[in-house]
DOMIKOL-860918 format. One record per residue (C-alpha): residue number from 1; x negated, y negated, z; residue in three letters. Coordinates in steps of 0.1 Angstrom, whole numbers, plus 5000, padded with zeros to 4 digits. Last residue first. Layout:
BEGIN
TORLO   num      x      y      z   residu
TORLO   NUM      X      Y      Z      Ala
...
***
This chain:
BEGIN
TORLO   num      x      y      z   residu
TORLO   382   5162   4922   4931      Ala
TORLO   381   5141   4958   4946      Val
TORLO   380   5111   4941   4957      Arg
TORLO   379   5091   4963   4979      Val
TORLO   378   5090   4962   5011      Gly
TORLO   377   5121   4986   5034      Ala
TORLO   376   5139   4962   5007      Arg
TORLO   375   5128   4926   4992      Trp
TORLO   374   5161   4909   4967      Val
TORLO   373   5151   4873   4957      Glu
TORLO   372   5171   4850   4938      Ala
TORLO   371   5206   4859   4957      Thr
TORLO   370   5221   4821   4955      Leu
TORLO   369   5261   4835   4938      Pro
TORLO   368   5282   4805   4936      Val
TORLO   367   5313   4817   4949      Gly
TORLO   366   5310   4787   4978      Pro
TORLO   365   5282   4756   4970      Arg
TORLO   364   5282   4747   5011      Tyr
TORLO   363   5286   4782   5021      Ala
TORLO   362   5260   4799   5009      Ile
TORLO   361   5239   4762   5007      His
TORLO   360   5237   4765   5050      Ser
TORLO   359   5215   4786   5042      Val
TORLO   358   5182   4759   5029      Ser
TORLO   357   5164   4757   5000      Pro
TORLO   356   5184   4768   4973      Ala
TORLO   355   5185   4800   4950      Ala
TORLO   354   5179   4821   4981      Leu
TORLO   353   5149   4841   4988      Val
TORLO   352   5169   4873   5003      Gln
TORLO   351   5150   4898   5036      Leu
TORLO   350   5143   4934   5036      Asp
TORLO   349   5104   4935   5056      Ala
TORLO   348   5112   4961   5092      Arg
TORLO   347   5103   4943   5114      Gly
TORLO   346   5057   4951   5129      Gly
TORLO   345   5064   4905   5128      Val
TORLO   344   5096   4904   5130      Arg
TORLO   343   5129   4891   5103      Leu
TORLO   342   5157   4902   5117      Leu
TORLO   341   5194   4924   5106      Gly
TORLO   340   5171   4955   5105      Val
TORLO   339   5153   4974   5129      Asp
TORLO   338   5179   4970   5163      Asp
TORLO   337   5201   4994   5149      Arg
TORLO   336   5236   5007   5169      Gly
TORLO   335   5255   5000   5137      Leu
TORLO   334   5280   4969   5152      Ala
TORLO   333   5242   4958   5163      Arg
TORLO   332   5229   4952   5130      Ala
TORLO   331   5261   4941   5125      Ala
TORLO   330   5262   4913   5149      Gly
TORLO   329   5220   4906   5136      Arg
TORLO   328   5228   4904   5100      Thr
TORLO   327   5262   4893   5088      Ala
TORLO   326   5268   4882   5124      Ala
TORLO   325   5245   4861   5125      Tyr
TORLO   324   5243   4847   5097      Ile
TORLO   323   5287   4835   5107      Ala
TORLO   322   5274   4822   5137      Glu
TORLO   321   5244   4795   5121      Asp
TORLO   320   5264   4790   5096      Ile
TORLO   319   5286   4777   5117      Thr
TORLO   318   5321   4796   5123      Met
TORLO   317   5353   4776   5120      His
TORLO   316   5379   4809   5113      Met
TORLO   315   5385   4795   5076      Gln
TORLO   314   5350   4776   5059      Leu
TORLO   313   5325   4797   5079      Val
TORLO   312   5341   4826   5077      Ala
TORLO   311   5349   4821   5042      Thr
TORLO   310   5319   4814   5031      Ala
TORLO   309   5304   4845   5048      Ile
TORLO   308   5328   4869   5036      Cys
TORLO   307   5317   4851   5001      Phe
TORLO   306   5274   4861   5005      Gln
TORLO   305   5282   4895   5018      Met
TORLO   304   5294   4904   4985      Ser
TORLO   303   5307   4932   4981      Thr
TORLO   302   5336   4928   4964      Thr
TORLO   301   5375   4941   4965      Tyr
TORLO   300   5387   4939   4999      Ser
TORLO   299   5429   4955   5009      Ser
TORLO   298   5429   4987   4982      Gly
TORLO   297   5401   4996   4963      Pro
TORLO   296   5378   4987   4987      Asn
TORLO   295   5346   4966   5005      Cys
TORLO   294   5352   4958   5038      Asn
TORLO   293   5337   4931   5035      Thr
TORLO   292   5314   4926   5067      Ala
TORLO   291   5307   4902   5099      Ile
TORLO   290   5299   4909   5129      Ala
TORLO   289   5308   4894   5159      Ile
TORLO   288   5295   4898   5193      Thr
TORLO   287   5316   4880   5225      Ala
TORLO   286   5306   4856   5245      Gly
TORLO   285   5343   4839   5251      Ala
TORLO   284   5336   4807   5228      Asp
TORLO   283   5325   4833   5205      Leu
TORLO   282   5358   4857   5200      Leu
TORLO   281   5378   4823   5211      Ala
TORLO   280   5358   4809   5177      Arg
TORLO   279   5364   4840   5160      Ala
TORLO   278   5401   4842   5162      Pro
TORLO   277   5409   4864   5128      Pro
TORLO   276   5420   4853   5101      Phe
TORLO   275   5454   4861   5094      Pro
TORLO   274   5466   4889   5074      Gln
TORLO   273   5471   4873   5037      Arg
TORLO   272   5459   4910   5024      Thr
TORLO   271   5434   4899   5002      Ser
TORLO   270   5430   4873   5017      Leu
TORLO   269   5424   4891   5052      Asp
TORLO   268   5404   4917   5033      Cys
TORLO   267   5380   4889   5018      Ala
TORLO   266   5374   4877   5062      Pro
TORLO   265   5367   4913   5076      Leu
TORLO   264   5356   4904   5113      Leu
TORLO   263   5333   4931   5129      Thr
TORLO   262   5337   4930   5169      Ala
TORLO   261   5312   4948   5185      Val
TORLO   260   5316   4970   5215      Thr
TORLO   259   5286   4960   5239      Asp
TORLO   258   5322   4950   5271      Ser
TORLO   257   5325   4917   5287      Gly
TORLO   256   5337   4896   5256      Ala
TORLO   255   5351   4924   5236      Leu
TORLO   254   5376   4931   5265      Ala
TORLO   253   5380   4892   5275      Ala
TORLO   252   5389   4888   5238      Ile
TORLO   251   5420   4919   5241      Asp
TORLO   250   5430   4905   5275      Ser
TORLO   249   5435   4866   5254      Asp
TORLO   248   5453   4891   5229      Ser
TORLO   247   5444   4899   5196      Leu
TORLO   246   5456   4907   5160      Tyr
TORLO   245   5435   4901   5131      Ala
TORLO   244   5401   4919   5153      Cys
TORLO   243   5393   4942   5116      His
TORLO   242   5367   4966   5129      Asp
TORLO   241   5362   4978   5163      Val
TORLO   240   5320   4987   5169      Ser
TORLO   239   5300   5010   5192      Ala
TORLO   238   5326   5024   5206      Ala
TORLO   237   5321   5020   5246      Gly
TORLO   236   5353   5039   5251      Leu
TORLO   235   5371   5020   5269      Glu
TORLO   234   5356   4991   5249      Val
TORLO   233   5373   5010   5217      Ala
TORLO   232   5406   5022   5226      Leu
TORLO   231   5415   4986   5240      Ala
TORLO   230   5407   4967   5200      Val
TORLO   229   5424   4996   5184      Gly
TORLO   228   5457   4988   5214      Gly
TORLO   227   5477   4984   5173      Ser
TORLO   226   5491   4947   5186      His
TORLO   225   5491   4940   5150      Gly
TORLO   224   5485   4947   5112      Leu
TORLO   223   5445   4947   5119      Gln
TORLO   222   5447   4958   5152      Asn
TORLO   221   5420   4984   5149      Gly
TORLO   220   5395   5003   5124      His
TORLO   219   5378   5018   5156      Val
TORLO   218   5338   5034   5154      Arg
TORLO   217   5327   5056   5183      Leu
TORLO   216   5294   5077   5182      Asn
TORLO   215   5293   5114   5174      Leu
TORLO   214   5273   5137   5197      Gly
TORLO   213   5298   5169   5198      Val
TORLO   212   5320   5163   5220      Ala
TORLO   211   5316   5125   5210      Arg
TORLO   210   5333   5135   5178      Gly
TORLO   209   5363   5152   5194      Ala
TORLO   208   5365   5121   5217      Leu
TORLO   207   5373   5102   5196      Leu
TORLO   206   5402   5119   5176      Val
TORLO   205   5420   5128   5210      Glu
TORLO   204   5408   5088   5216      Arg
TORLO   203   5430   5078   5183      Ser
TORLO   202   5465   5105   5186      Gln
TORLO   201   5467   5081   5221      Glu
TORLO   200   5467   5051   5206      Val
TORLO   199   5485   5057   5175      Asp
TORLO   198   5476   5068   5142      Phe
TORLO   197   5482   5055   5105      Ala
TORLO   196   5511   5037   5099      Gly
TORLO   195   5512   5013   5127      Thr
TORLO   194   5475   5011   5132      Glu
TORLO   193   5447   5033   5145      Cys
TORLO   192   5423   5038   5121      Phe
TORLO   191   5397   5064   5131      Val
TORLO   190   5359   5064   5129      Asp
TORLO   189   5334   5088   5140      Ile
TORLO   188   5298   5080   5138      Phe
TORLO   187   5261   5096   5127      Ser
TORLO   186   5280   5120   5094      Val
TORLO   185   5261   5139   5068      Tyr
TORLO   184   5258   5176   5095      Pro
TORLO   183   5287   5169   5105      Leu
TORLO   182   5314   5169   5076      Val
TORLO   181   5325   5205   5075      Ala
TORLO   180   5324   5207   5112      Glu
TORLO   179   5351   5181   5111      Leu
TORLO   178   5371   5185   5084      Met
TORLO   177   5376   5227   5109      Pro
TORLO   176   5382   5211   5141      Gly
TORLO   175   5389   5171   5154      Thr
TORLO   174   5407   5163   5118      Val
TORLO   173   5424   5202   5107      Leu
TORLO   172   5437   5190   5144      Asp
TORLO   171   5448   5160   5139      Leu
TORLO   170   5464   5173   5100      Tyr
TORLO   169   5481   5201   5121      Asp
TORLO   168   5497   5173   5144      Arg
TORLO   167   5511   5154   5122      Thr
TORLO   166   5523   5172   5099      Asp
TORLO   165   5511   5171   5064      Val
TORLO   164   5542   5160   5033      Gly
TORLO   163   5513   5132   5028      Pro
TORLO   162   5487   5129   5043      Pro
TORLO   161   5483   5113   5071      Val
TORLO   160   5462   5086   5072      Leu
TORLO   159   5427   5072   5079      His
TORLO   158   5419   5099   5107      Ala
TORLO   157   5393   5117   5084      Gly
TORLO   156   5371   5081   5093      Leu
TORLO   155   5341   5098   5089      Tyr
TORLO   154   5315   5072   5092      Ser
TORLO   153   5280   5077   5070      Val
TORLO   152   5247   5055   5075      Val
TORLO   151   5216   5036   5055      Asp
TORLO   150   5240   5051   5023      Ala
TORLO   149   5235   5076   4990      Gln
TORLO   148   5227   5109   4994      Glu
TORLO   147   5251   5100   5027      Ala
TORLO   146   5274   5093   5008      Ala
TORLO   145   5277   5118   4980      Ile
TORLO   144   5273   5146   5013      Arg
TORLO   143   5300   5124   5035      Ala
TORLO   142   5321   5124   4998      Ser
TORLO   141   5320   5160   4994      Arg
TORLO   140   5327   5167   5024      Leu
TORLO   139   5361   5153   5034      Glu
TORLO   138   5365   5164   4993      Thr
TORLO   137   5363   5200   5006      Glu
TORLO   136   5387   5197   5045      Val
TORLO   135   5410   5176   5028      Asp
TORLO   134   5427   5136   5041      Leu
TORLO   133   5398   5123   5010      Gly
TORLO   132   5393   5082   5009      Tyr
TORLO   131   5381   5088   5045      Gly
TORLO   130   5347   5093   5044      Thr
TORLO   129   5327   5057   5048      Lys
TORLO   128   5305   5035   5040      Thr
TORLO   127   5271   5017   5064      Glu
TORLO   126   5252   4997   5044      Leu
TORLO   125   5214   4975   5041      Phe
TORLO   124   5193   4957   5025      Thr
TORLO   123   5223   4938   5010      Thr
TORLO   122   5210   4905   4994      Gly
TORLO   121   5241   4899   4970      Gln
TORLO   120   5215   4921   4939      Ser
TORLO   119   5222   4944   4970      Gln
TORLO   118   5260   4946   4969      Ala
TORLO   117   5263   4950   4934      Glu
TORLO   116   5233   4974   4936      Ala
TORLO   115   5255   4994   4961      Arg
TORLO   114   5290   4989   4935      Leu
TORLO   113   5266   5008   4915      Arg
TORLO   112   5253   5036   4929      Ala
TORLO   111   5289   5046   4948      Leu
TORLO   110   5304   5046   4912      Asn
TORLO   109   5281   5072   4894      Asp
TORLO   108   5285   5087   4930      Ala
TORLO   107   5324   5100   4928      Leu
TORLO   106   5326   5099   4893      Glu
TORLO   105   5296   5128   4894      Ala
TORLO   104   5310   5144   4925      Asp
TORLO   103   5343   5145   4900      Thr
TORLO   102   5376   5134   4908      Ala
TORLO   101   5406   5139   4909      Ala
TORLO   100   5406   5145   4952      Arg
TORLO    99   5395   5110   4947      Thr
TORLO    98   5423   5101   4932      Ala
TORLO    97   5450   5112   4948      Ala
TORLO    96   5434   5104   4976      Val
TORLO    95   5431   5061   4959      Thr
TORLO    94   5471   5067   4955      Thr
TORLO    93   5473   5070   4993      Ala
TORLO    92   5458   5046   5013      Ile
TORLO    91   5487   5029   5004      Gly
TORLO    90   5502   5042   5027      Gly
TORLO    89   5485   5014   5049      Ala
TORLO    88   5506   4987   5043      Ala
TORLO    87   5501   4955   5031      Tyr
TORLO    86   5533   4931   5023      Pro
TORLO    85   5549   4924   4988      Gln
TORLO    84   5550   4887   4983      Gly
TORLO    83   5537   4889   4945      Ser
TORLO    82   5500   4889   4960      Met
TORLO    81   5508   4921   4973      Arg
TORLO    80   5523   4933   4941      Ala
TORLO    79   5493   4923   4927      Glu
TORLO    78   5467   4939   4944      Phe
TORLO    77   5492   4968   4942      Glu
TORLO    76   5483   4970   4910      Ala
TORLO    75   5447   4964   4908      Ser
TORLO    74   5444   4995   4923      Arg
TORLO    73   5420   5011   4902      Asp
TORLO    72   5411   5048   4905      Gly
TORLO    71   5372   5070   4928      Ala
TORLO    70   5368   5064   4960      Phe
TORLO    69   5333   5059   4977      Val
TORLO    68   5321   5034   4987      Leu
TORLO    67   5351   5027   5018      His
TORLO    66   5323   4998   5034      Thr
TORLO    65   5315   4984   5066      His
TORLO    64   5285   4977   5081      Ser
TORLO    63   5269   4955   5051      Asp
TORLO    62   5240   4944   5069      Val
TORLO    61   5224   4917   5049      Trp
TORLO    60   5189   4909   5041      Gly
TORLO    59   5166   4888   5062      Pro
TORLO    58   5163   4856   5057      Leu
TORLO    57   5147   4833   5033      Val
TORLO    56   5153   4794   5016      Ala
TORLO    55   5133   4782   4984      Ala
TORLO    54   5104   4754   4987      Gly
TORLO    53   5084   4765   4962      Glu
TORLO    52   5092   4801   4965      Val
TORLO    51   5059   4817   4961      Ser
TORLO    50   5041   4846   4956      Ser
TORLO    49   5009   4863   4964      Ser
TORLO    48   4987   4899   4964      Thr
TORLO    47   4963   4915   4982      Asp
TORLO    46   4968   4893   5014      Ala
TORLO    45   4949   4857   5026      Val
TORLO    44   4956   4849   5060      Pro
TORLO    43   4990   4820   5062      Ala
TORLO    42   4984   4789   5081      Asp
TORLO    41   4992   4765   5061      Ser
TORLO    40   5020   4778   5055      Ala
TORLO    39   5030   4780   5090      Ser
TORLO    38   5037   4816   5100      Gly
TORLO    37   5044   4850   5106      Ile
TORLO    36   5023   4881   5099      Trp
TORLO    35   5026   4918   5094      Ala
TORLO    34   5066   4922   5081      Ile
TORLO    33   5069   4962   5076      Val
TORLO    32   5068   4986   5040      Gly
TORLO    31   5032   4988   5045      Asp
TORLO    30   5022   4951   5048      Asp
TORLO    29   5049   4915   5042      Ile
TORLO    28   5033   4890   5049      Val
TORLO    27   5048   4856   5057      Leu
TORLO    26   5049   4816   5050      Ala
TORLO    25   5064   4783   5066      Ala
TORLO    24   5072   4751   5058      Asn
TORLO    23   5103   4756   5072      His
TORLO    22   5109   4774   5108      Leu
TORLO    21   5151   4782   5117      Arg
TORLO    20   5156   4783   5153      Ala
TORLO    19   5138   4804   5174      Glu
TORLO    18   5157   4816   5210      Gly
TORLO    17   5168   4848   5195      Asp
TORLO    16   5150   4862   5164      Val
TORLO    15   5169   4861   5135      Leu
TORLO    14   5139   4849   5111      Thr
TORLO    13   5160   4820   5094      Ser
TORLO    12   5124   4807   5075      Leu
TORLO    11   5136   4774   5054      Glu
TORLO    10   5110   4762   5026      Gly
TORLO     9   5091   4793   5025      Ile
TORLO     8   5062   4780   5006      Asp
TORLO     7   5045   4809   5007      Thr
TORLO     6   5055   4857   5003      Ile
TORLO     5   5022   4868   5011      Leu
TORLO     4   5015   4906   5005      His
TORLO     3   5002   4935   5013      Ser
TORLO     2   4984   4966   4991      Thr
TORLO     1   4997   5004   4998      Met
***
């Protein structure tokens, strides 16, 4: 491996606690990690070097919530929703049918396309889920395909009860043969605790079955109403509870007093015309927030973390620094990771260079593709 100096950084956001943005900075990458950070005038000699000519540099995005193993198209459902039809969890069944019918190659190619799309926009670490199979064979295929390309895989067999299947029988499948089949490929178990999907006690059963075989816990909760998912996630010590559109004062207090990360999905809230989560109240109470795309074909078909961050700033009253933290270090915490989402000496060299002098341009120029370079584990990939 050769060392590489990136210099003439106009603004460097390391996301290390207590450290403001650095100006006129430089960094050295060596053997896939950050070897040095400091003033450009003090930069050491490296084997190779490049100048970013005053651009902003920051960690790569950590997208901690996606559903990328799927087939089919739900644009007709989207159009109907834009005409006034409310979003309902049952629409997932359309994607399930298409995913079951798809070949492994088709599923893998679609995942690769979306991962490349995300990476080109600065995403360097990505989680994805199963959950569009809902039978043992397709959930196993989904988990294996996801594990070949994603950094973290979550098992979401408890996404929905398939039409025509008894709920008790399906829970037995999810917590038994299906869980056993996917276990070699996944590190989290997830559940859709929501009206039209699984109630609190059913969700608890799913999560405890996953914990019993060594999986970490995540919850889809409080997306469409006060489902009880947030309280359940905090009670069981889940790594994250995702959506959080409907929160009571007690939910906010519980999140603030716990290690459970509240993952907010602003693109999904826009697409489903749900209220935005109370991000300001969560932050002011001391809760940890993550921002993710929730990329999926039904309710949030975007891979753009920049779009989600801009929406959080413009619509959810977060500062740009809060939103960027949520999309990097906060999201890493939602995945139980401390080696991504920040730039520190000895840490993994996942970073992006913006075609802008400051990270503020992400919200200042919403919708404009600003990622000029992407480095993943010390290798330039875009």
